[in-house]
C-alpha positions in Angstrom: -138.8 -57.6 0.5 -137.9 -61.0 -0.3 -139.5 -62.2 -3.3 -142.0 -65.4 -3.0 -141.8 -68.4 -6.1 -144.1 -71.1 -5.8 -142.9 -74.4 -6.4 -145.7 -76.9 -7.4 -145.7 -79.6 -4.4 -148.1 -82.2 -5.4 -145.4 -84.7 -6.6 -142.0 -84.9 -7.7 -139.0 -83.3 -7.3 -140.0 -80.1 -5.8 -137.6 -80.2 -3.1 -134.8 -79.6 -5.6 -136.3 -76.8 -7.1 -136.9 -75.1 -3.8 -133.2 -75.2 -2.5 -131.9 -74.2 -5.8 -134.4 -71.1 -5.0 -133.5 -70.1 -1.9 -129.9 -70.5 -3.0 -130.7 -67.2 -5.0 -132.4 -65.3 -2.2 -136.0 -66.0 -3.3 -138.4 -67.6 -0.5 -139.8 -71.1 -2.2 -143.4 -71.4 -1.6 -145.0 -75.2 -1.8 -148.3 -75.0 -3.8 -150.4 -77.7 -3.2 -153.9 -76.0 -2.5 -155.1 -72.8 -4.5 -154.7 -70.7 -1.4 -151.1 -71.1 -2.2 -150.5 -69.3 -5.2 -151.4 -66.0 -3.4 -148.8 -63.1 -3.6 -146.5 -65.2 -5.6 -144.2 -63.4 -8.3 -143.9 -66.7 -9.8 -144.0 -70.4 -10.3 -141.9 -73.7 -10.8 -143.3 -76.6 -11.8 -141.0 -80.0 -11.4 -140.3 -83.5 -13.0 -142.2 -86.1 -11.9 -145.2 -88.2 -13.1 -147.2 -86.0 -15.2 -150.1 -88.2 -15.0 -150.1 -88.0 -10.9 -149.9 -84.5 -11.1 -152.6 -83.5 -13.1 -154.9 -86.2 -11.2 -154.0 -84.6 -8.3 -154.7 -81.0 -9.6 -157.9 -82.0 -10.0 -158.1 -83.9 -6.2 -157.2 -80.7 -5.0 -159.1 -78.0 -6.6 -155.6 -76.6 -8.0 -156.4 -76.8 -11.7 -158.5 -74.1 -12.4 -156.8 -71.7 -10.1 -153.5 -73.1 -11.6 -154.8 -72.5 -15.2 -155.4 -68.7 -14.1 -152.5 -68.2 -12.5 -149.9 -69.6 -15.5 -151.8 -67.7 -17.9 -151.1 -64.6 -16.2 -147.5 -64.8 -14.3 -144.5 -66.3 -15.3 -143.6 -70.0 -14.7 -141.3 -72.5 -15.6 -141.8 -76.4 -15.9 -138.9 -78.4 -15.9 -139.6 -82.3 -17.8 -142.9 -83.6 -16.5 -143.5 -79.6 -15.8 -143.0 -79.0 -19.9 -145.8 -81.7 -20.6 -148.3 -79.9 -17.7 -147.7 -76.7 -19.2 -147.6 -77.8 -23.4 -150.5 -77.9 -25.8 -150.2 -81.2 -26.5 -149.6 -84.3 -24.9 -150.1 -87.8 -25.0 -152.0 -90.7 -22.8 -152.9 -88.0 -20.1 -155.6 -88.6 -17.8 -156.8 -85.2 -18.0 -155.5 -82.2 -21.0 -152.6 -80.2 -20.4 -152.5 -76.8 -19.2 -152.3 -75.5 -22.6 -150.3 -71.9 -22.2 -147.1 -73.1 -24.2 -147.8 -73.7 -27.7 -145.6 -77.2 -28.4 -146.5 -80.7 -28.7 -144.4 -83.2 -25.8 -144.1 -86.5 -26.2 -143.5 -88.2 -22.4 -140.7 -90.5 -22.0 -139.3 -90.3 -25.0 -135.5 -90.9 -24.7 -136.0 -94.3 -23.3 -136.2 -95.8 -19.5 -134.7 -94.8 -16.5 -131.6 -97.2 -17.5 -131.3 -94.4 -20.3 -130.9 -91.3 -18.6 -127.9 -89.2 -19.8 -126.4 -85.9 -18.9 -125.0 -83.9 -22.1 -123.8 -80.4 -22.7 -126.2 -78.0 -24.6 -125.9 -75.1 -26.5 -128.4 -72.2 -25.1 -128.8 -68.7 -25.8 -129.9 -67.3 -22.6 -127.0 -68.6 -20.7 -123.4 -68.1 -21.3 -120.8 -70.5 -21.9 -121.3 -74.5 -21.9 -124.2 -75.8 -19.7 -124.6 -79.7 -18.4 -128.5 -80.5 -19.0 -129.5 -84.0 -16.9 -132.1 -86.0 -18.8 -134.1 -88.5 -16.3 -137.0 -90.2 -18.7 -136.7 -87.1 -20.1 -139.9 -86.0 -22.7 -138.8 -84.2 -26.3 -140.8 -81.5 -27.9 -142.1 -82.5 -31.1 -143.1 -79.5 -32.1 -142.9 -75.4 -32.0 -145.4 -73.2 -32.1 -145.6 -69.7 -33.9 -144.3 -67.3 -31.2 -142.1 -70.1 -29.3 -138.6 -69.0 -29.0 -135.9 -72.0 -28.8 -133.8 -71.2 -25.8 -131.9 -74.6 -25.4 -130.8 -77.1 -28.0 -129.0 -80.5 -27.7 -126.2 -79.8 -30.4 -124.5 -82.2 -32.5 -125.2 -85.5 -35.3 -127.5 -88.3 -34.6 -131.3 -88.9 -33.5 -130.7 -86.3 -30.4 -129.0 -83.5 -32.4 -130.4 -80.5 -33.0 -133.3 -81.2 -30.4 -134.7 -78.0 -28.6 -134.7 -79.2 -25.1 -135.8 -75.5 -23.6 -138.2 -72.9 -25.2 -140.0 -69.8 -24.1 -143.2 -68.0 -25.2 -143.4 -64.8 -23.6 -143.1 -65.6 -19.7 -144.2 -69.4 -19.9 -140.5 -71.2 -19.8 -140.2 -75.1 -20.8 -137.1 -77.5 -20.4 -136.7 -80.7 -20.9 -133.7 -81.4 -18.8 -133.3 -80.8 -15.0 -131.3 -77.9 -13.9 -132.8 -78.1 -10.3 -129.8 -81.5 -10.0 -127.4 -79.3 -10.6 -124.8 -77.1 -8.9 -125.1 -74.6 -12.1 -128.4 -72.3 -11.4 -128.0 -69.9 -13.9 -131.2 -71.3 -15.6 -133.4 -70.4 -12.2 -131.1 -66.9 -12.7 -132.5 -66.2 -16.2 -135.9 -67.4 -15.3 -136.3 -65.3 -12.4 -134.2 -62.4 -13.4 -135.1 -61.5 -17.0 -138.5 -63.4 -17.7 -140.3 -63.2 -14.6 -138.4 -59.8 -13.6 -137.3 -60.9 -9.9 -134.4 -59.0 -8.4 -132.2 -61.1 -7.2 -129.1 -60.4 -5.2 -126.1 -60.1 -7.4 -123.7 -62.2 -4.9 -126.5 -65.2 -4.9 -124.5 -67.8 -4.9 -123.8 -71.4 -7.1 -125.6 -74.3 -4.9 -123.4 -77.8 -3.8 -124.5 -80.2 -5.9 -124.8 -82.4 -2.7 -127.8 -79.9 -1.9 -129.8 -80.7 -4.5 -130.2 -84.4 -3.8 -129.2 -87.3 -6.7 -130.0 -87.0 -10.2 -131.3 -90.3 -10.3 -134.3 -89.8 -7.6 -136.9 -88.3 -9.9 -140.0 -90.2 -11.3 -140.6 -90.5 -14.9 -142.7 -87.7 -16.9 
């Protein structure tokens, strides 16, 4: 039976995550309404506009069902998804879901023109990994029991900054793994965190299939 993994699809770059999941041989399910959460093995929460997504969660009656789901199931949030999962955020119309004990600053690396990519250090994927940061959030506080799984290395203001964290079955990434051809973070989340059985032959995705790195909206 093919595993079913949801992608929160209220707004943002959810289509890119769906392409990544399908390349790994799982069924990607768009989640817009509460009933779409039924029968899912895990959930991805994409980048986009965090304030808009919080408002739409309330409008669509998703907030309470989604809160219950992420407390009981594996979930990975990228960029704005980290803000939604975190315990503390700033300038938000509603409180975040609070299942990841981190404090997150929105758009911490500057405007769209300041977007960048950088090689990351990670304890969960082998070898170099190029992270794409587009108006990315910054993790300002890491709580007790939260494991840092990726950092921006090197000197300067960005050096040593945590950009990937895990707390049990909850993962938050400040970068956009869905905007590259490298599926190792998706594979790690699905296999090691969510316990989803993946085919050993699951392919590396063509970058052209996942869209333009400039496309996501601010977190």
